[in-house]
C-alpha positions, -999 to +999 in steps of 0.1 A: -052-718-118-085-708-120-101-678-140-098-655-110-061-661-106-055-661-141-071-626-147-054-613-114-018-622-126-026-606-159-038-573-144-012-568-124+015-578-153-004-553-180-008-524-153+030-524-146+042-530-182+021-500-191+035-480-164+001-476-148-005-470-109-033-490-091-048-456-085-050-446-124-064-480-132-090-475-106-098-442-115-106-456-151-127-480-138-146-454-114-138-478-083-113-472-053-077-481-055-083-507-026-112-524-048-088-523-078-062-540-054-084-568-046-089-576-081-055-577-089-047-600-057-079-626-071-096-615-038-125-603-057-143-620-086-144-599-116-175-588-130-180-591-168-186-555-169-154-548-153-136-572-177-147-552-207-139-521-193-102-534-183-097-551-218-108-516-234-081-500-210-054-526-223-063-523-259-072-562-258-103-589-253-117-600-221-113-636-232-075-629-234-077-615-198-089-646-186-072-672-204-036-685-198-006-675-217+007-638-224+014-637-261-020-623-276-025-597-244+009-585-247+010-579-284-021-558-282-017-539-247+011-518-250+005-482-259+039-477-274+054-506-293+086-491-294+113-496-320+136-518-301+136-551-322+170-564-317+165-589-286+175-623-290+147-647-300+148-667-267+133-639-246+097-643-240+071-616-252+069-605-216+106-600-210+109-581-244+080-556-231+097-554-198+130-545-217+115-521-243+099-500-210+133-501-193+148-484-225+123-465-231+124-447-197+163-445-200+161-428-232+135-401-215+162-398-187+190-393-213+169-366-231+163-346-197+198-346-188+209-331-223+182-305-217+195-300-183+231-297-193+221-271-221+206-251-195+236-253-172+257-244-203+236-215-212+239-202-176+274-205-173+281-185-207+260-157-194+278-154-161+313-152-177 
């Protein structure tokens, strides 16, 4: 794989792990969503300036974005490291991050459901 392909693959993975849309990342870079999409597909070579901006966004280094391997870039990139550490050691860093993201979303959904149940219970109590 060449540098453009490595970077493109990492950009997509990091965007998904951080739950960003292409439009959001493009806005952060002050470019169109289509222009960002081309970077993520490897159809456009990335400039040093863009690489530095993306490194800041994902809290990593430009070098980590263009070299193979995910461990260093993923350990630094996640906004919320989460407290879920009971994963089997055989899981890769990427798999752990994906599971942490899913767990986080599910916990948020559970909290919203409890709030809705509370609101419905209050309305029922007032009606009776």
